[in-house]
C-alpha positions as CSV (number, residue, x, y, z in Angstrom):
1,M,14.9,-2.1,-23.6
2,T,16.0,1.4,-24.0
3,E,19.7,2.2,-23.8
4,E,19.0,3.9,-21.0
5,K,17.4,1.7,-19.4
6,K,20.1,-0.8,-19.8
7,K,22.8,1.6,-17.7
8,T,23.7,0.7,-14.3
9,F,23.3,2.3,-11.5
10,E,26.3,3.7,-8.7
11,R,23.3,4.3,-5.7
12,Y,20.3,3.6,-4.9
13,T,17.3,5.5,-3.2
14,V,14.8,3.8,-1.8
15,T,11.4,5.1,0.1
16,S,8.7,3.8,1.2
17,A,5.1,5.7,1.7
18,L,5.8,7.8,4.9
19,P,2.9,6.8,7.3
20,Y,0.0,9.0,9.0
21,A,1.5,9.5,12.7
22,N,-2.8,8.7,13.5
23,G,-2.8,5.3,14.3
24,P,-1.1,1.8,13.9
25,I,0.2,0.1,11.1
26,H,-2.1,-3.1,9.7
27,I,-1.2,-5.5,6.7
28,G,-2.5,-3.6,4.8
29,H,0.3,-1.3,4.8
30,L,2.8,-3.8,5.5
31,A,1.7,-5.6,2.3
32,G,1.1,-2.8,-0.4
33,V,4.2,-0.8,1.0
34,Y,6.5,-2.1,3.5
35,V,7.4,-5.5,2.8
36,P,8.6,-5.4,-1.1
37,A,10.3,-2.4,0.1
38,D,12.6,-4.2,2.6
39,I,12.8,-6.9,0.1
40,Y,14.0,-5.1,-2.1
41,A,16.4,-2.6,0.0
42,R,17.5,-6.2,1.8
43,Y,18.2,-7.4,-1.8
44,L,20.1,-4.9,-2.9
45,R,22.9,-4.7,0.3
46,S,23.1,-8.6,-0.2
47,K,24.0,-7.8,-3.7
48,E,26.7,-5.2,-2.6
49,R,24.7,-2.1,-3.8
50,D,24.7,1.4,-2.7
51,V,21.3,1.9,-1.2
52,V,20.0,4.0,1.2
53,F,16.6,2.9,2.5
54,I,14.7,5.8,3.5
55,G,11.3,6.0,5.9
56,G,9.8,7.8,8.6
57,S,6.2,9.5,10.0
58,D,4.2,11.6,7.9
59,E,3.0,13.9,11.0
60,H,1.1,17.4,9.2
61,G,-2.1,17.4,8.0
62,V,-6.0,17.6,9.0
63,P,-6.0,13.5,9.6
64,I,-3.6,15.0,12.8
65,T,-5.6,18.0,13.9
66,I,-8.8,15.8,13.7
67,K,-7.4,13.1,15.8
68,A,-6.2,15.7,18.3
69,R,-9.3,17.1,18.5
70,Q,-11.3,13.8,18.7
71,E,-9.1,12.9,21.6
72,N,-8.7,16.7,22.9
73,I,-4.9,16.4,23.1
74,S,-2.7,18.7,21.2
75,P,-1.3,17.5,17.2
76,Q,2.3,17.0,19.1
77,D,1.2,14.6,21.7
78,V,-0.9,12.6,18.7
79,V,2.2,11.8,16.3
80,D,4.3,11.5,19.6
81,K,2.4,8.9,20.6
82,Y,2.2,7.3,17.3
83,H,5.2,7.8,15.8
84,Y,7.3,5.8,18.3
85,M,5.0,3.1,18.3
86,I,5.1,2.3,14.0
87,K,8.6,3.2,14.5
88,D,9.4,0.3,17.0
89,S,6.7,-2.1,15.3
90,F,8.3,-1.5,11.7
91,K,11.9,-2.0,14.1
92,K,10.7,-5.5,15.4
93,F,9.0,-6.7,12.2
94,G,12.5,-6.4,10.6
95,I,11.9,-3.5,8.4
96,S,15.4,-2.2,7.9
97,F,14.9,1.1,7.5
98,D,18.5,3.0,6.9
99,V,16.6,6.2,8.6
100,Y,13.2,6.5,10.2
101,S,12.6,10.4,10.2
102,R,9.5,12.6,11.1
103,T,8.0,15.3,9.5
104,S,7.6,17.6,13.0
105,D,11.4,17.4,13.0
106,P,13.5,20.4,13.2
107,I,15.6,19.0,9.7
108,H,12.3,18.9,8.0
109,H,10.7,22.1,8.7
110,K,14.0,23.9,7.4
111,T,14.0,21.2,4.0
112,A,10.7,21.8,3.1
113,S,11.2,26.0,4.0
114,L,14.2,25.5,1.8
115,F,12.3,23.9,-0.6
116,F,9.1,26.1,-1.0
117,K,11.2,29.6,-0.8
118,K,13.5,28.1,-4.1
119,L,10.0,27.8,-6.0
120,H,8.8,31.0,-5.0
121,E,12.0,33.0,-5.6
122,E,12.1,31.6,-9.4
123,G,8.6,32.4,-10.0
124,K,7.8,28.5,-10.3
125,L,4.2,29.0,-8.0
126,E,1.2,31.2,-8.9
127,E,0.1,32.9,-6.3
128,K,-3.9,33.8,-6.0
129,E,-6.4,35.0,-4.0
130,S,-9.7,32.9,-3.5
131,E,-12.9,32.3,-1.8
132,Q,-12.6,29.8,0.9
133,F,-15.2,28.1,3.0
134,Y,-14.8,29.5,6.4
135,D,-16.5,28.8,10.3
136,E,-17.3,31.8,11.5
137,A,-18.2,30.0,14.9
138,N,-14.7,28.8,15.1
139,N,-13.1,32.1,13.6
140,Q,-11.0,29.9,11.0
141,F,-10.7,28.5,7.8
142,L,-12.1,24.8,6.8
143,A,-9.7,22.2,5.5
144,D,-11.4,20.1,2.8
145,R,-11.7,17.2,5.4
146,Y,-13.4,19.5,7.9
147,I,-16.5,19.8,5.3
148,T,-18.9,17.5,4.7
149,G,-22.0,17.6,2.4
150,T,-23.9,15.7,-0.6
151,C,-21.6,14.2,-3.1
152,P,-23.0,15.7,-6.3
153,H,-22.1,12.4,-8.3
154,C,-23.9,10.2,-6.3
155,S,-26.0,12.0,-3.3
156,Y,-23.9,10.7,-1.0
157,E,-25.0,12.9,2.2
158,K,-21.4,12.2,3.7
159,A,-19.2,13.4,1.0
160,Y,-16.4,15.1,2.3
161,G,-14.8,18.3,0.7
162,D,-12.1,16.2,-0.9
163,Q,-13.5,13.2,-2.0
164,C,-16.2,11.5,-1.7
165,E,-16.1,7.7,0.2
166,N,-19.0,6.6,-1.3
167,C,-18.2,6.5,-5.2
168,G,-14.5,7.6,-5.1
169,T,-14.7,10.6,-7.1
170,S,-12.3,13.3,-5.9
171,L,-14.1,16.8,-5.5
172,S,-13.4,20.2,-4.3
173,A,-15.3,21.8,-1.1
174,T,-17.0,24.0,-3.2
175,D,-18.7,20.8,-5.3
176,L,-20.8,19.6,-2.2
177,I,-24.2,20.2,-1.7
178,N,-25.4,21.4,1.1
179,P,-22.0,21.5,3.0
180,R,-21.5,22.0,6.9
181,S,-18.5,22.3,8.9
182,V,-17.6,19.5,11.3
183,L,-16.3,21.7,14.0
184,S,-19.7,23.4,14.0
185,G,-22.3,21.8,12.7
186,N,-22.9,25.3,10.4
187,K,-22.9,26.1,7.1
188,P,-19.2,27.8,6.4
189,V,-19.4,30.7,5.0
190,M,-17.1,31.3,1.8
191,K,-14.4,34.2,2.5
192,K,-11.2,35.4,0.9
193,T,-7.4,34.3,1.2
194,R,-4.5,33.8,-0.3
195,H,-2.0,31.0,-1.7
196,W,0.4,29.9,-3.8
197,Y,-0.1,27.2,-6.5
198,L,2.2,24.9,-8.3
199,P,0.8,25.4,-12.1
200,L,0.9,21.6,-13.2
201,Q,-0.4,22.1,-16.2
202,D,3.3,23.7,-17.1
203,Y,4.4,20.4,-17.2
204,E,2.2,18.0,-19.0
205,P,4.8,18.2,-22.1
206,M,7.7,16.8,-19.2
207,L,5.8,14.6,-17.8
208,R,4.1,13.1,-21.3
209,Q,7.6,12.6,-22.3
210,W,9.1,10.8,-18.9
211,I,6.4,8.9,-18.2
212,L,3.7,8.3,-21.5
213,E,7.1,7.6,-23.6
214,G,10.1,7.1,-21.4
215,H,7.6,4.2,-19.0
216,K,5.4,2.5,-21.0
217,A,7.3,-0.6,-20.9
218,D,8.6,-1.0,-17.6
219,W,6.2,0.6,-15.1
220,K,3.2,-1.2,-13.9
221,T,0.4,-1.5,-15.8
222,N,-1.7,0.4,-13.2
223,V,0.5,2.6,-12.2
224,Y,0.8,3.8,-16.2
225,G,-2.8,4.1,-16.9
226,Q,-3.8,5.9,-13.8
227,C,-0.3,8.8,-14.9
228,K,-2.1,8.4,-18.9
229,S,-5.7,8.6,-17.2
230,W,-4.9,12.0,-15.1
231,I,-2.6,13.6,-18.0
232,D,-4.7,13.4,-20.5
233,Q,-7.5,14.9,-18.6
234,G,-5.5,18.0,-18.5
235,L,-3.7,19.2,-15.4
236,Q,-4.9,22.0,-13.2
237,A,-2.6,24.3,-10.8
238,R,-2.8,22.7,-7.3
239,A,-2.5,24.8,-4.1
240,V,0.7,24.4,-2.4
241,T,0.1,26.0,1.0
242,R,-3.4,26.2,3.4
243,D,-5.0,28.0,6.2
244,L,-4.2,25.7,8.8
245,D,-2.2,25.8,12.3
246,W,-0.3,22.8,12.3
247,G,2.3,22.2,9.7
248,V,5.3,23.8,8.0
249,K,5.1,27.6,8.1
250,V,4.9,29.4,4.8
251,P,8.3,31.2,4.7
252,L,7.4,34.5,3.8
253,E,6.4,37.9,5.5
254,G,2.5,38.4,6.1
255,T,1.7,34.4,6.4
256,E,1.0,33.7,10.1
257,G,-1.9,31.0,9.9
258,K,-0.2,29.4,6.7
259,V,1.0,26.2,6.7
260,L,2.9,24.2,3.3
261,Y,0.3,21.5,2.1
262,V,0.5,18.1,3.5
263,W,0.8,16.6,-0.3
264,F,3.8,19.4,-0.5
265,D,5.9,18.7,2.5
266,A,5.4,15.2,3.1
267,P,7.6,13.8,-0.1
268,I,9.6,16.3,0.9
269,G,10.3,14.5,3.9
270,Y,11.9,11.8,1.6
271,I,14.8,14.0,1.1
272,S,14.9,15.7,4.5
273,A,15.1,12.0,6.0
274,T,18.2,11.2,4.4
275,R,20.1,14.5,5.1
276,E,19.0,13.4,8.8
277,W,20.7,10.1,7.6
278,S,24.1,11.7,6.3
279,E,24.3,13.4,9.9
280,K,24.2,10.7,11.3
281,T,26.7,8.7,9.0
282,G,28.8,11.6,7.8
283,K,27.7,10.3,4.0
284,D,26.9,13.1,1.7
285,W,23.0,13.0,1.0
286,K,23.2,15.0,-2.6
287,P,24.4,12.0,-4.7
288,Y,21.5,9.8,-3.3
289,W,19.2,12.9,-5.1
290,K,20.7,14.4,-7.4
291,E,23.3,12.1,-9.5
292,N,22.0,11.1,-12.9
293,D,24.0,7.8,-12.1
294,S,21.2,7.3,-9.0
295,K,18.2,5.3,-9.1
296,L,15.1,6.7,-7.2
297,V,12.4,4.3,-6.0
298,H,9.3,4.9,-4.3
299,F,7.4,2.1,-3.1
300,I,3.9,3.1,-2.0
301,G,-0.4,1.9,-2.7
302,K,-2.2,2.9,-5.5
303,D,-4.0,5.4,-3.2
304,N,-0.7,7.6,-3.9
305,I,0.4,7.2,-7.4
306,V,-0.4,10.7,-8.8
307,F,0.9,12.4,-5.8
308,H,4.7,10.2,-6.4
309,C,4.0,10.0,-10.3
310,I,3.0,13.7,-11.0
311,I,2.6,15.3,-8.7
312,F,6.1,14.9,-6.3
313,P,8.2,14.6,-10.3
314,S,6.8,17.7,-11.3
315,M,8.0,19.6,-8.0
316,L,11.4,18.0,-8.5
317,Y,11.7,19.3,-12.0
318,A,10.5,22.5,-11.1
319,E,13.4,23.0,-8.4
320,G,15.8,22.3,-11.1
321,S,18.7,20.1,-9.1
322,Y,17.1,16.8,-8.3
323,I,16.1,13.2,-10.2
324,L,13.3,11.9,-11.3
325,P,12.5,8.2,-9.8
326,E,13.3,5.6,-12.2
327,N,10.6,3.4,-11.0
328,V,7.3,3.6,-8.9
329,P,5.8,-0.4,-8.0
330,A,2.9,1.0,-6.5
331,N,0.7,-2.1,-5.0
332,E,-2.9,-2.8,-5.2
333,F,-4.9,-2.8,-1.7
334,L,-5.4,-5.6,1.1
335,N,-8.5,-6.9,1.8
336,L,-9.3,-8.7,5.2
337,E,-11.7,-11.7,5.3
338,G,-13.2,-11.1,2.3
339,D,-13.6,-7.3,3.5
340,K,-12.0,-4.1,3.0
341,I,-9.6,-2.9,5.5
342,S,-11.1,0.1,7.8
343,T,-9.0,1.4,10.7
344,S,-12.1,3.3,11.6
345,R,-14.1,0.4,12.4
346,N,-11.1,-1.9,13.6
347,W,-11.3,-4.5,10.3
348,A,-7.6,-4.7,10.5
349,V,-5.1,-6.7,11.8
350,W,-2.3,-4.1,13.3
351,L,1.0,-5.3,14.0
352,H,2.0,-4.3,17.4
353,E,-1.0,-7.0,18.5
354,Y,0.5,-9.7,15.9
355,L,4.1,-9.3,17.6
356,E,3.1,-9.7,20.8
357,E,0.6,-12.9,19.4
358,F,2.8,-14.5,17.1
359,P,6.1,-13.6,19.1
360,G,9.2,-14.9,16.8
361,Q,6.9,-15.8,14.1
362,Q,7.6,-12.3,12.3
363,D,8.8,-14.2,9.0
364,V,5.5,-16.1,8.9
365,L,3.1,-12.8,8.4
366,R,6.3,-11.6,5.7
367,Y,6.0,-14.5,4.0
368,V,2.1,-14.5,4.0
369,L,1.9,-10.9,3.0
370,C,4.6,-11.0,0.1
371,A,3.2,-14.6,-1.4
372,A,-0.6,-12.6,-1.1
373,A,0.7,-9.2,-2.3
374,P,-1.8,-7.2,-4.0
375,E,1.0,-6.7,-7.3
376,T,-1.4,-6.1,-10.0
377,K,-4.8,-6.6,-8.6
378,D,-6.4,-5.9,-4.9
379,N,-6.3,-9.2,-2.9
380,D,-7.2,-10.9,0.4
381,F,-5.7,-11.9,3.6
382,T,-7.4,-14.7,5.5
383,W,-6.1,-16.2,8.8
384,K,-6.8,-20.2,7.4
385,D,-4.5,-19.0,4.4
386,F,-2.4,-17.7,6.8
387,Q,-2.1,-21.4,8.5
388,T,-2.1,-23.2,5.6
389,R,0.8,-21.1,4.0
390,N,2.9,-21.7,7.4
391,N,1.7,-25.7,7.9
392,S,1.9,-26.5,4.4
393,E,4.6,-24.3,2.9
394,L,7.1,-22.8,5.4
395,L,7.2,-25.7,7.8
396,A,6.7,-29.1,5.6
397,I,8.7,-28.0,2.7
398,Y,11.2,-25.3,4.0
399,G,11.8,-26.3,7.7
400,N,11.3,-29.7,7.0
401,F,14.2,-30.1,4.6
402,V,16.5,-28.1,6.7
403,N,15.6,-29.9,9.9
404,R,16.3,-33.6,8.3
405,T,19.8,-32.7,6.6
406,L,21.2,-31.5,9.7
407,V,19.8,-34.0,11.9
408,L,21.1,-36.5,9.1
409,T,24.4,-34.8,9.4
410,H,24.6,-35.0,13.8
411,K,23.2,-38.5,13.3
412,Y,25.7,-40.1,10.8
413,F,28.7,-37.9,10.5
414,D,28.6,-36.5,14.2
415,G,27.7,-32.7,12.8
416,K,30.8,-32.6,10.9
417,V,30.1,-31.8,6.6
418,P,31.1,-34.8,5.2
419,G,33.0,-34.8,1.6
420,T,31.9,-35.9,-1.4
421,G,32.4,-38.7,-3.5
422,D,32.4,-39.4,-7.3
423,L,29.0,-37.4,-8.3
424,Q,25.9,-39.2,-10.1
425,A,23.5,-37.9,-12.9
426,I,20.9,-36.1,-10.2
427,D,24.0,-34.8,-8.0
428,K,25.2,-32.7,-10.9
429,E,21.3,-32.0,-11.6
430,V,20.8,-30.4,-8.4
431,L,24.0,-28.8,-8.0
432,E,23.3,-26.5,-11.7
433,Q,19.4,-26.1,-10.9
434,M,21.1,-24.7,-7.4
435,A,23.4,-22.3,-9.1
436,K,20.5,-21.0,-11.7
437,Y,18.5,-19.7,-8.5
438,P,20.0,-16.7,-7.2
439,Q,19.8,-15.1,-11.0
440,I,16.3,-16.6,-11.1
441,I,15.0,-14.6,-8.1
442,S,17.5,-11.7,-9.2
443,N,15.6,-11.3,-12.5
444,S,12.3,-10.8,-10.2
445,L,13.5,-9.0,-8.0
446,E,15.2,-6.2,-10.1
447,N,11.3,-6.4,-12.4
448,Y,9.2,-5.8,-8.7
449,R,8.2,-9.1,-9.1
450,F,7.8,-10.2,-5.6
451,R,5.9,-12.9,-5.5
452,E,7.4,-15.2,-7.9
453,A,11.0,-13.7,-6.0
454,L,9.2,-16.1,-3.1
455,N,7.9,-18.8,-4.8
456,E,11.4,-19.0,-6.9
457,L,13.1,-19.2,-3.3
458,M,10.2,-21.9,-2.1
459,N,11.2,-24.0,-5.8
460,L,14.9,-24.1,-4.1
461,A,13.8,-25.9,-0.9
462,R,11.2,-27.8,-2.9
463,L,14.4,-28.9,-4.8
464,G,16.5,-30.3,-2.0
465,N,13.6,-31.8,-0.6
466,K,12.7,-34.0,-3.6
467,Y,16.3,-34.8,-3.6
468,L,16.9,-35.8,-0.3
469,T,13.7,-37.9,-0.4
470,D,14.5,-39.5,-3.9
471,C,17.5,-40.9,-2.3
472,E,16.4,-41.7,1.0
473,P,20.1,-41.4,2.5
474,W,18.8,-43.1,5.7
475,K,17.5,-46.6,4.0
476,I,22.0,-46.7,2.3
477,F,23.5,-45.8,4.7
478,K,24.8,-48.8,5.9
479,Q,24.9,-50.2,2.4
480,D,26.6,-47.0,1.0
481,P,28.4,-44.6,3.8
482,E,30.0,-43.0,0.9
483,R,27.1,-42.2,-1.2
484,V,25.1,-40.6,1.9
485,K,27.9,-38.2,2.1
486,T,27.8,-37.0,-1.3
487,I,23.9,-36.7,-0.6
488,L,23.8,-34.8,2.5
489,N,26.8,-32.3,1.4
490,I,24.7,-31.3,-1.6
491,N,21.9,-30.8,0.8
492,L,24.1,-28.7,3.3
493,Q,25.4,-26.4,0.2
494,V,21.8,-26.4,-1.2
495,C,21.0,-25.3,3.3
496,A,23.6,-22.7,3.0
497,S,22.0,-21.0,-0.6
498,L,19.1,-20.6,1.3
499,A,20.5,-18.7,4.2
500,I,21.7,-16.0,1.7
501,L,18.7,-16.0,-0.6
502,S,16.1,-16.1,2.3
503,E,17.6,-12.6,3.7
504,P,15.6,-10.5,1.7
505,F,12.1,-12.3,2.8
506,L,12.8,-14.1,5.4
507,P,15.4,-12.5,7.8
508,F,14.9,-13.8,11.2
509,T,14.9,-17.5,9.1
510,S,18.0,-16.7,7.1
511,E,19.4,-15.6,10.9
512,K,18.7,-18.7,12.7
513,L,19.8,-20.6,9.9
514,F,23.2,-18.9,9.5
515,R,23.5,-19.8,13.1
516,M,22.8,-23.5,13.1
517,L,25.2,-23.6,9.7
518,D,27.9,-21.5,11.7
519,L,28.4,-19.2,9.1
520,E,28.9,-15.6,8.8
521,P,26.4,-14.1,7.1
522,L,27.6,-14.2,3.1
523,K,26.3,-12.1,0.1
524,W,23.8,-12.8,-2.7
525,D,26.1,-14.0,-5.0
526,A,27.8,-16.6,-3.0
527,S,24.8,-18.8,-3.2
528,A,25.3,-20.1,-6.2
529,K,28.7,-21.7,-5.1
530,G,28.4,-25.3,-4.4
531,D,30.9,-25.5,-1.7
532,L,30.3,-22.8,0.8
533,L,30.7,-25.7,4.0
534,K,33.9,-27.0,4.2
535,E,33.8,-30.9,4.8
536,G,34.9,-31.2,7.8
537,H,33.4,-28.0,9.1
538,N,31.1,-28.3,12.3
539,I,27.2,-28.3,11.9
540,N,25.4,-26.4,15.6
541,A,22.5,-28.1,16.6
542,P,19.5,-28.3,14.6
543,E,16.2,-26.2,15.6
544,F,12.9,-25.4,14.0
545,L,12.8,-23.2,11.9
546,F,8.7,-23.0,11.9
547,S,6.0,-24.0,14.3
548,K,2.9,-25.5,13.2
549,I,-0.3,-23.0,13.6
550,E,-3.0,-24.3,15.9
551,D,-6.2,-24.4,15.0
552,E,-7.0,-22.2,17.9
553,A,-4.6,-20.0,17.8
554,I,-6.5,-18.8,14.3
555,Q,-10.1,-19.5,15.5
556,N,-8.9,-16.8,18.0
557,Q,-7.9,-14.6,15.8
558,I,-11.4,-14.6,13.5
559,D,-13.2,-15.1,16.9
560,K,-11.6,-11.1,17.5
561,L,-12.9,-10.2,14.2
562,I,-15.9,-11.8,14.4
563,N,-16.2,-9.7,17.7
564,T,-15.3,-6.4,16.0
565,R,-18.0,-7.1,13.6
566,K,-20.6,-7.2,16.3
567,N,-19.5,-4.1,18.0
568,N,-19.7,-2.3,14.1
569,K,-22.8,-3.6,14.1
570,A,-24.2,-2.6,17.8
571,D,-22.8,0.7,17.2
572,S,-24.1,1.3,14.2
573,Q,-27.6,0.7,16.3
574,K,-28.4,4.5,16.7
575,E,-30.6,7.4,16.3
576,P,-31.3,8.2,12.9
577,E,-30.5,10.8,11.6
578,A,-32.4,13.9,12.4
579,F,-35.3,15.1,10.0
580,K,-33.5,17.3,6.9
581,D,-36.0,20.8,6.8
582,D,-39.5,20.9,5.5
583,I,-40.0,21.8,2.0
584,S,-43.5,22.8,0.2
585,Y,-45.8,21.0,-1.5
586,D,-44.9,22.4,-4.7
587,D,-41.3,21.5,-4.0
588,F,-42.5,17.8,-4.0
589,I,-44.3,17.5,-6.6
590,K,-41.3,18.9,-8.7
591,M,-39.4,15.5,-8.3
592,D,-40.5,12.6,-11.0
593,L,-40.0,9.2,-8.8
594,R,-40.3,6.1,-11.1
595,I,-40.8,2.7,-11.9
596,A,-37.5,1.4,-13.9
597,T,-35.8,-2.1,-14.3
598,I,-32.0,-2.6,-14.8
599,V,-31.5,-4.5,-18.3
600,Q,-27.8,-3.7,-18.0
601,A,-25.2,-3.4,-15.6
602,E,-21.0,-2.9,-15.4
603,K,-18.0,-1.6,-13.3
604,V,-16.8,1.8,-14.6
605,S,-13.3,1.1,-15.6
606,K,-10.8,2.6,-12.7
607,T,-12.9,2.9,-9.9
608,R,-13.8,0.8,-7.1
609,K,-17.6,1.6,-6.8
610,L,-18.9,2.9,-9.5
611,L,-21.0,1.1,-11.8
612,K,-22.8,2.0,-15.3
613,L,-26.8,1.3,-15.1
614,T,-29.0,1.0,-18.0
615,L,-32.7,1.5,-17.4
616,D,-35.6,0.9,-18.7
617,T,-38.2,3.5,-17.7
618,G,-40.8,2.4,-20.2
619,L,-40.5,5.6,-22.1
620,G,-37.0,4.3,-23.1
621,T,-33.8,3.7,-21.7
622,R,-31.8,5.8,-19.5
623,T,-28.2,5.5,-18.0
624,V,-27.2,6.4,-14.9
625,V,-23.9,6.2,-13.1
626,S,-24.6,4.6,-9.6
627,G,-22.0,4.1,-6.6
628,I,-23.0,0.3,-5.3
629,A,-20.4,-1.8,-7.0
630,E,-19.2,-2.6,-3.2
631,F,-22.5,-4.3,-3.2
632,Y,-23.5,-5.5,-6.1
633,N,-22.4,-7.3,-9.1
634,P,-23.3,-6.2,-12.5
635,E,-25.0,-9.5,-13.4
636,D,-26.6,-10.6,-10.4
637,I,-28.8,-7.2,-10.5
638,I,-30.0,-6.9,-14.0
639,G,-33.6,-7.6,-13.9
640,Q,-34.3,-5.8,-11.0
641,Q,-36.7,-2.9,-10.1
642,V,-35.7,0.1,-8.6
643,V,-37.6,3.3,-7.7
644,L,-35.6,6.0,-10.0
645,L,-35.7,10.3,-10.1
646,V,-36.0,10.5,-13.9
647,N,-35.9,14.2,-13.6
648,L,-32.5,15.1,-11.8
649,K,-30.2,17.4,-14.4
650,P,-27.9,15.4,-16.3
651,K,-23.9,15.0,-15.0
652,T,-20.8,13.0,-16.2
653,I,-19.7,10.9,-14.2
654,K,-16.1,9.7,-15.6
655,G,-17.0,10.6,-19.0
656,I,-20.2,8.6,-18.8
657,E,-23.2,11.0,-19.0
658,S,-25.4,10.0,-16.0
659,H,-29.5,10.9,-16.2
660,G,-31.3,10.0,-13.0
661,M,-30.4,9.0,-9.5
662,I,-31.6,5.2,-8.5
663,L,-32.9,5.2,-4.3
664,M,-31.3,3.6,-1.9
665,A,-31.4,2.8,1.9
666,E,-28.4,2.3,4.2
667,N,-28.8,0.1,6.5
668,N,-27.1,-0.6,9.7
669,D,-23.9,-2.0,8.4
670,G,-23.5,0.5,6.3
671,E,-25.2,-0.9,3.2
672,F,-27.0,0.3,0.3
673,V,-29.6,-1.6,-0.6
674,F,-32.9,-1.0,-3.3
675,V,-35.9,0.9,-2.4
676,Q,-38.2,-1.0,-4.6
677,P,-41.6,-2.0,-4.7
678,D,-43.0,-5.4,-2.9
679,K,-44.6,-6.8,-6.5
680,I,-44.0,-6.1,-10.6
681,V,-45.2,-2.8,-11.5
682,N,-44.6,-1.8,-15.3
683,N,-41.7,0.3,-16.3
684,G,-42.6,4.1,-15.8
685,G,-44.8,3.8,-13.1
686,V,-45.2,7.0,-10.9
687,I,-44.7,6.9,-7.5
688,A,-47.6,8.9,-6.1
């Protein structure tokens, strides 16, 4: 670890990704971003460090305008509805933002405008004229998400202008084959427009030194790897303005109808939110963003790595007065019952619904989402696992230990903390182990290993539970009440330590336990002490920290998902898409369709949907990259006969030359299935 990494920080700026205000929050958002961010911020406060925890709604961009169009309301109506819903859900769930702002607020528009103007005035932006797609029927330029067409990489016919959701490849709208406007359905025309660009290529040397040399050891491998891949491929200038009515207006004359691109203005939202916090608290916001002894940490999902590790740091560096993030501990994705979470298919567990259906059980979901956090790879949430973790861990270990300790204290000592006699070896061992947990858990949290930290917290509860079970005070009270005093005193000290160390993870449980112990909340370092509860201190009546979750409650949630899946299937039973325009027989016979057999298959690294296939064509082998990884395991399709378009020009996809295209059919569930002969055919057989 370098000297720079050893340095101490005077203050901490903790940000969490700004959710789009076009829908509610679901468990994927919570597990990937907000639960770990809140744990970290609460931990820093408990360590008595100077921290500001920033959140807010991202209220600009095309998803908002699409939602407004769908609901026939204004974009402001959309963001007002979801901003307050999201903010309320976060508050009830215990996400302890110091400020939860929004990018439609005037302070954000002012902050983003000033940021842009400084870059513009200092010549840090490039002005370019280009041709972009324009919908003549609606008299407007088209944002990437307002254009669909055929992906040039995998031939998926519903790719967007910025990304193909089938193969995952990033696109430009001009890459699409047969593009169409989402607004009118017409083919758009190209029209000249003027925009400003951030020349990311100018910051490659800085990024190489800062990330590839400076953070190889302390950033997550998935974060470092994605950054390295982007930098090694070479960075290109990126537009910071776009033609749109909704957003922060470009603060230059003659730029009517142009706004700052949402990728540019949204991260500035962290700064404007801090300024809002500053106005409300009277604290100066600048040191949190501009002093070298401040630590900036971004909590995000893996889909935002490039923006927070490459693009936003380049913006900050270009502006010249801001610090760069010390770490960006991005998580992978959380799936639901073996399927990826999808807001469009309503395949999600929504936070506002959970809060209504499981009242008073916020900490159960916090616990499960932390325990199953997708820290190094995609992970899965299931309702059965949710039930098991509550009943077998929170209830049976943590809750059982606290309840037994407090019940016995009231039974034998009228709820007063007993004194201790001579300590036996087992007593000393428990106290010594208890004293180690604050540092053990702290080490995990400082390195963003939240699952590990939570497990260590539970190990402390296990320690107390085992000690109580091994000593069996209920069996020896009549013969040796003095010994029981010592046992219960030590277990009460463990309870007090649990109350402190639980606060970042289980804040509602911690508050309840402090109340039962009749203690004011204490800070982190106090938890190592073995005398937090003094002899004679009154303990309040015990309450259950957790309750059993019955099978019926879980089945209700599973049934809800089953009904969602049925509804999705019913919705997909629609009329087939209209036939495409007629082609001539001469056009048709140009396609050379052959039977081929898959002889090798492997996943393409750093993609979720691509497989690299080697096919026996009867005239040699071909390599084809296909976007079917979410439907087929590589080992399961070896030997599969397929229909291959062999005379498609080669295309390089993720560094692999793909020569040909496999024909697939899409069923009503959106699943791709092979088009194949009904009996074995010789490889190379012509489709006639």
